[in-house]
C-alpha atoms as one frame of an Amber mdcrd trajectory, in Angstrom:
protein
 -26.348   2.546   8.869 -23.576   0.677   7.092 -20.507   1.666   5.113 -21.571
   1.390   1.501 -18.774   2.865  -0.614 -15.203   3.982  -0.042 -13.126   6.301
  -2.194  -9.350   5.970  -2.275  -7.483   9.147  -3.217  -4.667   8.508  -5.699
  -2.132  10.672  -7.493  -1.891   8.500 -10.630  -5.087   6.762 -11.727  -3.439
   4.411 -14.227  -0.809   3.296 -11.696  -3.465   2.767  -9.014  -5.645   0.690
 -11.340  -2.633  -1.409 -12.353  -1.583  -1.929  -8.716  -5.000  -2.831  -7.291
  -5.843  -4.943 -10.331  -2.643  -6.966 -10.033  -2.537  -7.189  -6.235  -6.212
  -7.984  -5.584  -7.834  -8.759  -8.941 -10.074  -5.692  -8.767 -11.790  -4.440
 -11.921 -12.661  -0.843 -12.697 -15.336   1.230 -14.382 -13.799   4.306 -15.994
 -15.588   7.608 -15.437 -13.052   9.752 -17.275  -9.469  10.717 -16.509  -9.984
  11.460 -12.818 -12.220   8.692 -11.433 -12.719   4.943 -11.657 -15.245   2.762
  -9.844 -13.930  -0.311  -8.000 -15.449  -3.774  -8.422 -14.081  -6.523  -6.176
 -14.970 -10.217  -6.249 -17.915  -9.463  -3.936 -19.782  -7.088  -6.275 -22.313
  -8.400  -8.767 -24.137  -6.927 -11.720 -21.995  -3.822 -12.078 -22.227  -2.772
  -8.418 -19.178  -0.997  -7.028 -17.459  -1.141  -3.642 -15.866   2.261  -4.080
 -13.741   4.358  -6.346 -10.314   5.735  -7.118 -10.276   9.536  -7.105  -7.438
  11.720  -8.465  -5.921  14.231  -6.028  -2.766  16.337  -6.132  -1.356  14.906
  -2.914  -2.120  11.971  -0.614  -1.684  12.362   3.137  -1.575   9.407   5.494
  -3.313   9.231   8.830  -6.997   9.257   7.988  -9.335   6.277   8.288  -7.602
   2.946   7.753  -9.196   0.679   5.150  -8.817  -3.004   6.018  -9.237  -5.676
   3.357  -9.911  -9.345   4.127  -7.839 -12.190   2.709  -8.321 -15.954   2.807
  -4.518 -16.375   2.485  -2.537 -13.569   4.132   0.911 -14.789   3.067  -0.158
 -15.040  -0.581  -1.601 -11.531  -0.340   1.699 -10.173   1.028   3.379 -11.655
  -2.043   0.740 -10.200  -4.398   1.004  -6.740  -2.864   4.805  -6.621  -3.056
   4.875  -8.112  -6.565   2.420  -5.413  -7.698   4.660  -2.654  -6.294   3.210
  -2.117  -2.821   5.468  -1.509   0.164   4.861  -3.482   3.358   5.138  -1.078
   6.321   3.993  -3.303   9.186   3.678  -7.039   9.751   2.428  -9.548   9.162
   1.665  -9.771  12.859  -0.838 -11.541  15.079  -3.718  -9.738  16.761  -6.790
 -11.017  18.623  -8.820 -12.685  15.881  -6.085 -13.355  13.324  -3.120 -11.868
  11.513  -2.658  -8.688   9.487  -0.231  -6.408   7.702  -0.212  -2.814   6.455
   1.099  -1.598   3.105   1.499   1.563   1.045   0.048   1.720  -2.457   1.848
   3.603  -5.282   0.206   6.895  -4.204   1.305   6.487  -0.569  -2.047   5.386
   0.907  -1.734   3.051   3.874  -4.176   0.136   3.875  -4.278  -3.080   5.862
  -5.097  -6.680   5.088  -6.221  -9.199   7.678  -7.005 -12.891   7.840  -8.648
 -14.952  10.547  -5.764 -17.465  10.534
């Protein structure tokens, strides 16, 4: 089995779409006021990698989503410019470098690069 789709809980759908669109270039398929499908550069033909789902409150500490970047330092800049808050790193780990950030809803995600 493989991970096929991931949903990110958010408290403000418009703010989340603006943040992830600006920081990572993601595009979205709207499914009403409470859900939007995520399309990254890897998806083709309307496929989706996941979705943004409205919730009343976001709690940290669940599974950690890690995104891959070809240029970690440029991604740090994109995340902060888009309104994300860096909470850890960048730091080295076996296999590369990574950092963690909070999105506008308070979700913690990580980004890593092999260099």
